[in-house]
C-alpha positions in Angstrom: 126.1 109.5 101.2 122.7 111.2 100.5 119.5 109.2 100.9 118.9 109.3 97.2 122.3 107.9 96.5 121.8 105.2 99.1 118.5 104.2 97.6 120.1 104.0 94.1 122.8 101.7 95.3 120.3 99.4 97.0 118.1 99.3 93.9 121.2 98.6 91.7 122.2 95.8 94.1 118.7 94.3 93.9 118.7 94.5 90.1 122.1 92.8 89.9 121.0 89.9 92.1 117.7 89.4 90.1 119.6 89.6 86.8 122.1 86.9 87.8 121.8 83.9 85.5 121.4 80.2 86.3 118.6 80.2 88.8 115.7 77.9 87.9 112.1 79.4 87.8 110.5 79.8 91.2 107.4 77.6 91.9 104.5 79.6 93.3 101.0 78.5 94.5 98.4 81.2 95.0 94.7 81.2 96.2 91.9 81.5 96.8 89.6 84.3 95.6 88.7 85.8 92.2 86.9 88.9 91.1 86.0 90.7 87.9 87.0 94.3 88.2 85.2 97.1 86.4 87.8 99.9 86.2 85.7 103.1 86.5 86.1 106.8 86.4 83.5 109.3 87.6 82.6 112.4 85.6 83.1 115.8 87.1 82.0 117.7 84.0 81.6 117.0 80.4 83.0 119.0 77.4 80.7 117.1 75.1 78.6 113.9 75.0 81.3 111.9 73.4 82.0 109.0 75.7 85.5 109.9 76.7 85.2 113.8 76.5 85.0 114.6 80.2 87.0 115.8 83.1 87.1 113.1 85.8 86.6 113.6 89.5 90.3 113.4 90.4 90.5 113.0 94.1 88.7 111.0 96.7 88.1 114.2 98.7 86.4 115.8 95.7 84.2 112.7 95.4 83.4 112.8 99.1 82.5 116.5 98.9 80.1 115.8 96.0 78.4 113.0 98.0 78.2 115.1 101.2 76.6 118.0 99.3 73.8 115.6 98.2 72.7 114.9 101.8 69.0 115.7 102.2 68.8 116.3 98.4 69.9 114.0 95.6 72.6 114.0 93.0 73.6 112.2 89.8 77.2 111.1 89.3 78.0 109.6 85.9 80.4 106.6 85.9 82.4 105.6 82.8 83.7 102.0 82.8 87.1 102.1 81.1 87.4 98.3 81.0 86.5 95.1 82.7 89.6 93.2 83.9 90.4 90.0 85.7 90.9 90.8 89.4 90.9 89.6 93.0 94.0 89.7 95.2 94.9 86.1 94.3 94.7 86.3 90.5 96.5 89.7 90.4 99.3 88.4 92.6 99.5 85.1 90.6 99.5 87.1 87.3 102.4 89.2 88.6 104.4 86.1 89.6 103.8 84.6 86.1 104.9 87.8 84.3 108.1 87.7 86.4 108.9 84.2 85.2 107.5 82.0 88.0 105.8 78.7 87.4 102.4 79.4 88.9 99.6 77.2 90.2 96.4 79.1 91.0 93.5 77.8 92.9 90.5 80.1 93.2 87.1 81.4 92.2 87.4 82.2 88.5 85.0 79.7 86.9 82.0 80.4 84.7 79.8 79.0 87.5 80.2 76.9 90.7 80.4 73.7 88.7 82.7 74.9 85.9 86.2 73.4 85.6 87.1 76.1 83.0 87.8 79.7 83.8 85.6 82.6 82.6 86.8 84.0 79.3 88.0 87.2 81.1 90.4 85.0 83.1 91.6 83.0 80.1 94.7 85.1 79.3 95.7 85.0 82.9 95.1 81.2 83.1 97.2 80.6 80.0 100.2 82.1 81.8 99.8 79.7 84.7 101.2 76.2 84.9 98.0 74.9 86.4 94.6 76.4 87.3 91.9 74.9 89.5 88.5 76.6 89.5 86.7 76.6 92.8 83.6 78.4 91.6 82.3 81.7 90.2 84.1 85.0 91.0 82.9 88.1 92.9 82.6 91.5 91.2 84.2 94.8 92.0 83.4 98.3 90.9 86.8 100.0 91.2 86.6 103.8 91.3 89.9 105.1 90.2 91.2 108.5 91.4 94.6 110.2 91.1 95.2 109.8 94.8 93.8 106.3 95.4 90.8 104.0 94.7 87.5 103.0 96.2 86.4 99.4 95.6 82.8 98.3 95.9 82.7 94.5 96.2 80.0 92.0 95.6 81.2 88.8 97.3 78.6 86.1 96.9 80.9 84.0 94.6 84.0 84.0 96.9 81.9 83.2 100.0 81.5 79.7 98.5 85.2 79.1 98.6 85.7 76.8 101.7 88.1 74.1 102.9 85.5 71.5 102.1 85.3 72.8 98.5 89.1 72.7 98.2 89.1 69.1 99.4 86.4 68.3 96.9 88.0 70.0 93.9 91.7 69.4 94.7 91.9 66.7 97.4 94.6 66.4 100.1 97.1 64.3 98.1 97.1 66.7 95.2 97.2 69.8 97.4 100.2 68.4 99.3 101.9 67.7 96.0 101.3 71.3 94.8 102.8 72.8 97.9 105.7 70.4 98.7 108.8 71.9 97.3 107.1 75.1 96.1 109.0 78.3 96.8 106.1 80.5 97.5 102.5 80.2 98.7 100.4 83.3 98.5 97.1 83.3 100.5 95.2 86.5 100.2 91.9 88.3 100.8 90.9 87.2 104.4 88.6 90.1 104.9 86.1 89.4 102.0 86.2 85.6 102.1 84.4 83.9 105.1 86.1 80.5 104.4 89.7 81.6 104.6 90.3 81.0 108.4 89.0 77.4 108.0 91.3 77.0 105.0 94.2 78.2 107.2 93.2 75.7 109.9 93.0 72.9 107.4 96.4 73.8 106.0 98.0 74.0 109.4 96.6 70.6 110.6 96.4 68.5 107.4 98.8 69.8 104.8 101.9 71.8 106.1 103.0 69.2 108.7 103.0 66.5 106.0 105.4 68.4 103.7 109.1 67.6 103.4 109.8 71.1 102.1 107.1 73.7 102.9 107.0 76.9 101.0 107.4 80.4 102.4 103.9 81.9 103.0 102.8 85.4 102.1 99.5 86.6 103.5 97.5 89.7 102.6 94.4 90.4 104.8 92.9 92.8 102.3 91.3 95.9 104.0 90.0 94.6 107.4 88.1 97.8 108.1 84.7 96.0 107.9 85.7 93.1 110.2 85.4 93.3 114.0 88.3 93.6 116.4 87.5 90.1 117.6 87.6 88.7 114.1 90.9 90.4 113.4 92.4 89.0 116.6 91.2 85.5 115.7 92.6 85.7 112.2 96.0 86.9 113.3 96.0 84.1 115.9 95.3 81.6 113.2 98.3 82.8 111.2 100.5 81.9 114.2 99.4 78.3 113.6 100.7 78.5 110.1 103.9 80.1 111.2 104.7 77.0 113.3 105.2 75.1 110.0 106.6 77.6 107.5 107.9 81.2 107.5 105.0 83.7 107.2 105.1 87.2 105.9 102.1 89.5 106.5 101.7 92.3 103.9 99.7 95.4 104.8 98.9 98.7 103.0 98.9 101.8 105.2 95.3 101.7 106.2 95.5 98.1 107.0 98.6 98.6 109.1 96.9 101.4 111.1 93.9 99.1 111.8 96.0 96.1 112.8 98.3 98.2 115.0 95.3 99.8 116.8 93.8 96.4 117.5 97.1 95.0 118.7 97.9 98.0 120.8 101.1 98.8 118.9 102.3 102.4 119.4 101.9 104.5 116.2 104.1 107.6 115.7 101.4 109.5 114.0 102.7 112.6 112.2 106.2 111.2 111.8 107.7 110.8 108.3 107.0 107.3 106.8 110.8 106.5 106.9 110.6 106.8 110.8 107.0 105.8 111.5 106.4 102.8 109.4 109.5 100.6 110.2 108.7 101.0 113.9 105.0 100.2 113.1 106.0 97.1 111.1 108.4 96.0 113.9 105.7 96.4 116.6 103.1 94.4 114.6 105.7 91.6 114.0 106.6 91.5 117.6 103.0 91.3 118.7 102.0 88.6 116.2 105.1 86.5 116.4 105.3 86.3 112.6 108.6 86.1 110.7 108.2 89.3 108.6 105.8 92.2 108.3 105.9 94.6 105.4 103.8 97.8 105.0 103.4 99.4 101.6 102.0 102.9 101.3 102.1 104.5 97.8 105.5 106.2 98.5 107.5 103.1 99.3 107.6 100.2 101.8 108.7 99.4 105.4 109.8 95.8 106.3 110.5 94.2 109.7 112.1 90.8 110.0 113.4 88.2 112.5 115.0 84.8 112.0 113.4 81.8 113.8 115.8 82.0 116.7 115.3 85.7 117.2 119.1 86.3 117.0 118.8 88.6 114.0 116.1 91.1 113.5 115.6 94.6 112.1 113.4 97.0 110.2 114.0 99.4 107.3 112.3 101.8 105.0 112.6 101.7 101.2 111.6 104.8 99.2 109.7 103.8 96.1 109.3 105.1 92.6 106.1 107.2 93.3 104.1 108.7 90.5 101.3 111.2 91.1 99.6 110.1 87.8 99.1 106.3 87.8 97.5 104.8 84.8 96.0 102.1 87.0 96.1 101.7 90.8 93.8 98.7 91.3 96.2 95.8 91.9 99.2 97.9 92.9 99.4 96.3 96.3 99.1 92.8 94.9 102.0 93.6 92.6 104.1 94.9 95.5 103.4 91.6 97.3 104.5 89.5 94.4 107.7 91.5 93.9 108.6 91.4 97.6 107.8 87.6 97.9 109.8 86.8 94.8 112.8 88.8 95.9 112.8 87.0 99.3 112.5 83.6 97.7 115.5 84.6 95.6 117.4 85.2 98.8 117.4 89.0 98.8 117.6 90.7 102.2 114.2 92.1 103.3 115.3 95.7 102.8 116.3 95.0 99.2 113.1 93.0 98.7 111.1 96.0 99.8 112.8 98.0 96.9 111.9 95.2 94.5 108.3 95.2 95.6 108.0 98.9 95.2 109.6 98.7 91.7 107.1 96.0 90.6 104.2 98.1 91.8 105.7 101.2 90.3 106.0 99.6 86.9 102.5 98.2 87.1 100.8 101.6 87.9 102.7 103.3 85.1 102.1 100.6 82.4 98.7 99.2 83.6 100.2 95.8 83.1 102.3 93.3 85.1 106.0 93.9 84.4 108.4 91.3 83.1 111.7 90.7 84.9 113.4 92.9 82.3 111.0 95.8 83.0 111.5 95.3 86.7 115.3 95.4 86.4 115.0 98.6 84.3 112.9 100.2 87.0 115.5 99.3 89.6 118.5 100.3 87.6 117.3 102.6 84.8 119.6 103.9 82.1 120.7 107.5 82.6 117.9 110.0 82.0 115.2 107.3 82.4 114.8 107.4 86.2 111.2 107.0 87.4 109.9 106.1 83.9 
């Protein structure tokens, strides 16, 4: 069997399991950040002064060259804001869960100000898809520079720095927080790197919430680009995750750059230069072994690698799932959050981690093509497309 045929069979199996009728909606709780994203293109050259009549800077390398050429001189690079969208790792993951049919509770920084109980208007459509929303304060802001080969995000984080364990206790309270999480299927906790209060939130959850639950949820954690944090910070954050893993299964999601940084800090061997299908499963397995977490998943643009082990250590493995890559995404900001949602949803539905990696890649693939969170029907069509519609 060829690799392409094997991938098709796995994707069809995942689609069939997701399409099976009778399963109640999954309950998901997500927190705790929130950002307003300005989706931006940079102008390489203009054909005219009409707002949209320009050739964009298409690659990050081209942008870097323009910046480097300005050293010792100066330059002017025009930016065009295509739109402002609700963003942040938490809202984007929660929005993907909601589009896929989950009952979602979101707790995060999406309010008009720090005292507001209502979300900003830009978050209102997202909030309307959630079962419950709790505002913890005002959001941060991100200028997201979109390129054909990736994105650069410039973050202003004053709002999300005010999201702390004490604020959660003040706005939600322990009894209500325990009720939100007890019996939930999924708990997404994201954006450690930009939010100073996250580790204390993890500590509070591990000491005051998770041990009190009769049925704790599976936990999915996304660090969000730790490049700016010190090695000591990263070691401390990963150690705090082990405390959570004593009470519930924890999956750590990483993009390629994040996986490289984490593996370097942990001393995990990285087979640089090897194909993703060989390199990344081994890297995921090494990170999982060093951290002691239940699962680690790495998602570059081309697919995903997953590593897993059961609680007794009697069953473990790693696999690579080729994804539906497109060289011309309509929107890349939020692609990783959508992968995370697809992977976590598939695991909560009982799919094997290898199949879940295909599901995550398909959710992300649909999102970057449509610039919108996919429905479960759109996801199934990505996994098992009609003849002639592959990769659409």
